[in-house]
C-alpha positions as CSV (number, residue, x, y, z in Angstrom):
1,X,52.0,-106.2,93.0
2,X,48.7,-104.6,93.4
3,X,47.1,-102.5,96.3
4,X,50.3,-100.6,97.6
5,X,52.0,-97.4,97.2
6,X,54.7,-97.9,99.2
7,X,57.9,-95.8,98.2
8,X,61.2,-97.4,97.3
9,X,63.3,-95.4,98.7
10,X,67.1,-94.7,97.3
11,X,68.7,-95.0,94.9
12,X,69.0,-99.2,95.4
13,X,65.4,-99.4,94.0
14,X,65.5,-101.7,91.2
15,X,67.3,-104.3,93.0
16,X,65.0,-103.5,95.8
17,X,62.3,-104.8,94.2
18,X,63.7,-106.8,91.9
19,X,64.9,-109.3,95.3
20,X,61.3,-108.9,96.9
21,X,59.3,-109.9,93.2
22,X,62.3,-112.6,92.7
23,X,61.8,-114.4,96.1
24,X,57.7,-113.9,96.3
25,X,58.0,-115.4,93.6
26,X,60.2,-118.1,94.5
27,X,58.3,-118.4,97.4
28,X,54.0,-118.0,97.9
29,X,51.9,-120.4,96.2
30,X,49.3,-117.9,94.9
31,X,47.9,-117.2,91.6
32,X,48.5,-113.2,93.5
33,X,50.6,-111.7,95.3
34,X,49.3,-109.0,96.9
35,X,50.9,-106.5,100.0
36,X,50.3,-109.1,103.0
37,X,52.6,-110.9,101.1
38,X,55.5,-107.9,101.0
39,X,58.4,-107.6,103.6
40,X,56.0,-106.1,107.4
41,X,58.5,-102.7,106.3
42,X,57.1,-102.1,103.0
43,X,53.9,-103.0,104.0
44,X,53.4,-99.2,105.4
45,X,51.7,-97.5,102.9
46,X,53.8,-93.1,102.7
47,X,52.4,-90.7,101.7
48,X,54.2,-88.5,99.4
49,X,57.3,-86.0,101.7
50,X,55.9,-88.5,104.4
51,X,59.4,-88.7,104.8
52,X,59.3,-84.0,105.1
53,X,62.5,-83.4,107.8
54,X,64.7,-86.1,107.7
55,X,68.2,-85.5,106.1
56,X,69.8,-86.6,102.9
57,X,72.0,-88.7,105.7
58,X,69.1,-90.3,107.6
59,X,66.6,-91.6,104.5
60,X,70.4,-92.8,102.5
61,X,70.9,-94.8,105.5
62,X,67.3,-96.1,106.5
63,X,67.3,-96.7,101.8
64,X,71.1,-98.8,102.2
65,X,69.6,-100.5,105.7
66,X,67.2,-101.7,103.7
67,X,69.0,-103.3,100.8
68,X,71.8,-104.9,102.6
69,X,68.8,-107.5,104.4
70,X,66.6,-107.9,102.0
71,X,69.0,-108.5,99.5
72,X,71.1,-110.7,103.2
73,X,67.5,-112.2,103.5
74,X,67.5,-113.4,99.0
75,X,70.8,-115.0,99.5
76,X,70.0,-117.0,102.6
77,X,72.3,-114.5,104.4
78,X,75.3,-115.7,102.2
79,X,77.6,-112.6,102.5
80,X,80.0,-113.1,99.8
81,X,77.2,-113.7,97.3
82,X,74.8,-110.9,98.9
83,X,77.7,-108.6,98.7
84,X,78.4,-109.2,95.1
85,X,74.1,-108.5,94.6
86,X,74.8,-105.2,96.2
87,X,77.8,-103.9,94.6
88,X,80.0,-104.3,97.6
89,X,83.5,-104.7,96.3
90,X,84.8,-106.1,100.0
91,X,82.9,-108.3,102.8
92,X,85.1,-106.2,105.4
93,X,82.5,-103.2,104.0
94,X,79.5,-105.6,103.8
95,X,80.0,-106.6,107.8
96,X,81.1,-102.6,108.7
97,X,77.4,-102.2,107.6
98,X,75.6,-104.7,108.8
99,X,76.6,-104.5,112.2
100,X,76.4,-100.6,112.4
101,X,72.3,-102.1,111.2
102,X,72.3,-104.3,113.8
103,X,72.1,-107.1,110.5
104,X,73.2,-110.2,112.2
C-alpha cells in the first residue's frame, strides 16, 4: 500500500494489517491498493507522537477495539471465527468486549 503513514498501534499490529490486506486483496479489483481503499479510521494520517497525552490504557483500548472491529468484518461477523482469529479464549469474552466497545 502506498501513500499512507498511518500508525498501527498496539500489540495486534501484524494481525490487524493481515486482516485488512486479506480483505482488500479479496474485494478490490484494481492494480494498486491505495489509501482510499482502507477502512475510514485507517485513512487518517497520524504524526509521530500524535497520541501523546493519552494514557496507555486508552491507547490499548483503541487498538483492541480496532482489532476486534476489523476481525469481525473480515470474518463476516462470525463470532466464533473472530474469537479464534484474535486468540480470545471464550465467546463470552468476545461478547463482553463487543458490548464494551459498541460493536454489535
